[in-house]
DRENLORO-275937 format. One record per residue: x, y, z of N, C-alpha, C, O in turn. Coordinates in steps of 0.1 Angstrom, whole numbers, plus 2048, in hexadecimal, padded with zeros to 3 digits. Layout:
BEGIN
XYZXYZXYZXYZ/...
end
This chain:
BEGIN
8087F480080080080080980C80081480D806/8048177F980B8237F980982B80680082780E/81183580881083D8148028438157FC844820/7FD84880A7F084E80A7E584480E7DB847815/7E68378097DC82D80C7DD82981A7D2827821/7E98288207EA82582E7E48308377DD82D840/7E683D8337E184883A7D284883A7CB84B843/7CC84582E7BE84582C7B783A8347AD83C83B/7BE82E8347B982383C7B982684B7B0823853/7C482D8507C583085E7BA83A8617B483986C/7B88448597AE84E85C7A084885C79884C865/79D83F85379083885478E830860783830866/79982A86579882287179582B87D78D828886/79C83687D79A84088878C845888786848892/78784887C77984D87B76F843880766847887/77183787C76882C88176882B89075E829896/77482C89577582B8A476E8368AB7678348B5/7708428A576984E8AB75A84D8AA7538518B3/75584789F74784589D74283B8A773783D8AD/7498318AA7458278B474482D8C273B82B8CA/74E8358C574F83C8D27438458D373C8468DE/74084C8C97348558C972784D8CB71E8528D1/7278418C571B8398C67198348D470D8348D9/7248318DB72382D8EA71D8398F17148378FA/7218458EE71C8518F570D8538F27058578FB/7098508E66FB8528E26F28488EA6E784B8EE/6F783C8EC6F08318F36EE8369026E3834908/6F983B9086F88409166ED84B9176E684C920/6ED85490D6E485F90D6D585A90B6CC85F912/6D484F9036C68499016C284390E6B6844912/6CB83C9166C78369226C384192C6B9840933/6CB84C92D6C78579366BA85D9336B286093C/6B785E9266AA86492269F85B92569486092A/6A084E92469684592769484493668884393B/69E84593E69D84694D69585295168D85295A/69785D94A69186A94D68286994C67A870953/67D86194266F85F94066885A94D65D85D950/66F85195466984A96066F85096D66D84A977/67585C96C67B861978671863984675861990/66586698165B86898C65785C99365185C99E/65885098C65384499265E83A99665A82F99B/66A83E9956758359996758339A867483D9AF/6778279AC6788249BB68482C9C168E82E9BB/6818319CE68B8389D56988309D76A38359D9/6968229D76A18199DA6AC81B9CF6B88199D2/6A881F9C36B28209B86BC82B9BB6C782B9B5/6B88359C36C18419C56CD83D9CE6D68459CE/6CD8329D56D982E9DC6E18249D56E981D9DB/6DE8229C86E58199C06EE8209B66ED82C9B3/6F88189B070181E9A76FE8189996FF80B998/6FB82098F6F881A98270481697A70E81D979/70480997570E80496C70880395E6FE7FB95C/70D80B95470880A94671280193E71E80493F/70C7F89367147F092D70F7F391F7037F191C/7187F79167147FA90871C7F28FF7287EF901/7157EE8F471C7E58EA7197EB8DC70E7EE8D9/7247ED8D57237F38C772B7EA8BD7377E98BF/7247E48B472B7DB8AA7347E48A17317EF89E/73F7DE89D7487E58947427E88877437F3881/73A7DE8827327E08757237E087971E7D687D/71D7EB87770E7EC87B7067E28747097DE868/6FC7DD87B6F27D48746E67DC8706E67E886E/6DB7D586E6CF7DC8696C37D486E6C17C886C/6BA7DB8756AE7D587A6A27DB87369F7E7875/69B7D486A68F7D98636857DE86E6827D7878/6807EB86C6787F187766A7F48726687FE86B/6617EB8756537EE87264B7E887E6517E3887/63D7E987D6357E48886377D588B6387D1897/6397CD88163B7BF8836487BC88A6497B4893/6537C38866607C288C6607C689A6667C08A3/6597D189D6587D68AB6507CC8B46547CA8BF/6457C78AF63D7BE8B76467B18BA6457AC8C5/64D7AD8B06567A18B36617A58BD66379D8C6/6667B18BC6707B58C666A7B78D46707B48DE/65E7BB8D46577BD8E16557B08E86577AE8F4/6517A68E064F7998E665C7938EB65D78D8F6/6667948E367378F8E76787978F367E7908FC/6777A48F467B7AC8FF6747A890C67A7A8916/6677A690B65F7A291766379591D661792928/66978C91466E77F91867D77F91C682775921/68378A91A69278B91D69478D92C68E795932/69E7869316A278893F6AE7919406B878F939/6AD79C9486B87A594A6C479F9516CF7A394F/6C17959596CC78E9606CA77F95D6BF77995C/6D677895B6D676A9586CE7619616D076296E/6C575995C6BF74F9646B67549706B474D979/6B376196F6AA76797A69E76C97369D77896E/69376497368776796C68077497167977A96A/68277797E67C78398468279097E67D79B982/68C78F97669379B97168F79D9626967A495B/68479795E67F79A95067B7A994F6777AF958/67C7AD9426787BB93F6687BC9406617B393B/6637C79466557C894764F7D093C6437CE939/6567D89356517E092A65B7E291F6677E3921/6567E191365E7E49076577EE8FE64B7EC8FA/65E7F98FB6578048F46608098E966C8088EA/65A80F8DE6638148D366A8218D86658298E0/6758248D167C8318D36818358C567E82E8BB/6898408C568C8468B869283C8AE68D83B8A2/69C8358B16A382C8A76A381D8AC6AC8168A9/6998198B469880C8B868E80A8C368280E8C1/6918048CE6888028D968F8018E669B7FF8E7/6878048F168C8038FE6857F99066797F7905/68C7F290F6867E89186897EC9266957F0929/6807EB92F6827EF93D67B7E69476707E0943/6807E69536797DF95D6717E89656737F4965/6677E396C65E7EB9736657F397E66E7ED984/66280098166980898B6698019996718049A1/65F7F899B65F7F29A86687E69AA6697E09B5/66F7E299F6777D69A06857DA9A66887E69A8/68C7D09AA6997D29B16A37D89A86AA7E29AC/6A47D399B6AF7D89926AB7E598B6B37EE98A/69F7E598669B7F197E6A47F39726A97FE96F/6A77E896A6B07E995F6A97F095369D7EE951/6B07F994C6AC7FF9406B57FC9356C17FD936/6B07F792A6B87F391E6B37F99126A77FA90F/6BC7FE9096B88048FC6BE7FC8F16CA7F88F2/6B77FA8E76BB7F28DB6B97FA8CE6AE7FD8CB/6C47FC8C76C38048BB6C27FB8AE6C67EF8AF/6BD8008A46BB7F88986C87F58906C77ED886/6D37FA8946E07F788E6E77EC8966F27E8892/6E17E68A06E77DC8A86EE7E08B46F17D88BD/6F07ED8B66F67F28C26EB7F28CD6DF7F38CB/6F07F18DA6E67F18E56ED7F48F26FA7F38F3/6E67F78FC6EB7FA9096E17F79146D57F8912/6E67F49206DE7F192B6E47F79386F07F7939/6DC7FC9416E080194E6DB7F99596CE7F795A/6E37F59626DF7ED96E6E37F497A6EF7F897C/6DA7F79836DD7FD9906E47F29996DE7E899B/6F07F599E6F77EC9A76F67F19B56F37FD9B8/6F87E89BE6F77EB9CD7057EA9D47087DF9D8/70C7F59D57197F59DC7177F29EA70D7F59F1/7217EB9F07217E89FE7267F4A067307FAA00/7217F7A11726803A19735801A1C73A7F6A1C/73C80CA1F74A80BA2374C803A30743803A38/7577FCA3075A7F4A3C75D7FEA48765807A46/7587FBA5475A804A5F7637FCA697607F1A6D/76D803A6E7767FDA787707FFA86764803A88/7787FCA907747FDA9E77080CAA276880EAAA/777815A9B774823A9E768829A96765835A97/761820A8F755823A8875782DA7D74E834A78/76382EA78766837A6D76982EA60770825A61/763832A5576582AA4977382BA44779836A44/77981FA41787820A3D78981AA2F794819A29/77D817A2877D813A1B772819A1376781CA19/77381AA0676881F9FE75D8149FC7618089FE/7518189F974780E9F674C8069EA75380A9E2/7487F99EA74C7F09E07417E99D97367E69DF/7437E59CD73A7DD9C57407CF9C474B7CE9BF/7397C59C973F7B79C87417B39BA7397B69B1/74C7AC9B874F7A79AB74579D9A674379B99A/73F7959AF73478C9AB7297939A572478E99A/72479D9AB7187A59A571C7AB9987157AB98E/7287B199872D7B898C72E7AE98072A7B1975/7347A3983735799978728794973726792967/71E79197C71178D97870A79796F704793965/70B7A49737057AE96B70B7B095E7047B1954/7187B095D71F7B295071C7A79477197A993B/71E79A94B71B78F94370D78E93E70A78C932/7037929476F57929436F379D9396EC79A92F/6F87A993B6F67B49316FC7B09246F67B3919/7087AA92370E7A791670579D90F70579D903/6FF7939166F678A9106EA7919096E778E8FE/6E479A9116D87A190C6DC7AA9006D57AA8F6/6E77B19016EB7BA8F66F07B38EA6ED7B68DF/6F87A88ED6FD7A08E26F379A8D96F47998CD/6E87948E06DE78E8D96D67988D06D27948C5/6D57A48D46CF7AE8CC6D77B18BF6D27B18B4/6E47B28C16ED7B58B66ED7AA8AC6EC7AD8A0/6EE79E8B06F07938A76E278D8A26E078B896/6D978B8AB6CC7848A76C278E8A16BB78A897/6C279A8A56B87A48A06BE7AC8946B87AC889/6CA7B18966CF7BA88C6D97B38826DD7B9879/6DC7A78856E479F87C6F37A487A6F97A2870/6F87A98857067AE8847107A288570D79888B/71B7A487F72679A8807337A18837347AD880/73D79A88874A7A088A74B7A58987427A38A1/7567AC89B7597B18A87507BD8AC7497C28A4/7517C18B97497CC8BE7517D28CA75B7CD8CE/74D7DE8CE7537E48D97497E58E573D7E78E2/74E7E38F17457E38FD74B7ED9067577EE909/7427F590C7467FF91673E7FD9237327FB922/7457FE92E73F7FD93B74080B94274B810943/73581194673581E94C72F81D95A72381B95B/73781F96473281E97273182D97773A834977/72483097B72283E97E72184098D720836995/72084C99271F84F9A071585B9A170E85E998/7158629AD71D85F9B87178549C170C8509BF/71F8509CB71A8479D571184F9DF7168559E8/70484F9DC6FB8599E26F88569F16F385F9F8/6FB84A9F66F8847A0470384DA0D70184FA19/70E851A06719857A0D71E863A06728864A00/71586EA0671887A9FE726880A0172A881A0D/72D8839F773A8899F974587F9FA7518839FB/7428739FC74C8689FE7518639F174D8689E6/75A85A9F17608549E575784C9DD74D8479E2/75984C9D07518449C77538359CA75D8319CF/74982D9C774A81E9C97558189C175881D9B6/75C80E9C67668079BF7617FA9BA7587F59C0/7667F59AF7637E89AA76D7DE9B07797E09AE/7687D59B77717CB9BD76A7C29C775E7C29C7/7727BB9CE76C7B29D87677BA9E476D7C49E8/75C7B59E97567BC9F575F7B9A017657AEA02/7607C2A0A7697C0A167637B5A1F7697B2A2A/
end
């Protein structure tokens, strides 16, 4: 390849990477927008939790035909989808259309209150509220460690999310090839205002 061809290929690669990163951002924005719709009915318990968002963007976008028949099929599939592996009580309670795909959510009264967005290009994202353990307190009753999220819970959530998002990319949108996955752990740790953000790791 000539120097010009190498430079062109490099620029194209950089452009595609930037587009994928932008798509991850759009998915996070879509999740936040969908959460805002239900802000008035969300259980107070969710405010002491830390949201973990998992987003998946295929390197090569797929295509999901979008009409009433396709949406009804996706609605039925979504209502049967479990947000957590092998836990039937975590099924999505509602599936609704959105601008470029559909959103699935659990009832505000459920423990997890998962919100997932699925786009017609095969990209998708889901947010799971996690429950950090309070800081460990020593004999003097002062916290000496930050709140922690157990690796068991974190692993369960990430593996479950990848299953839900991956099935959408491959089974619905027909994507093939690699993809990028982003994990976004948000704060603050509202039960301890002004304190350190939760850490990912083993519980004390």
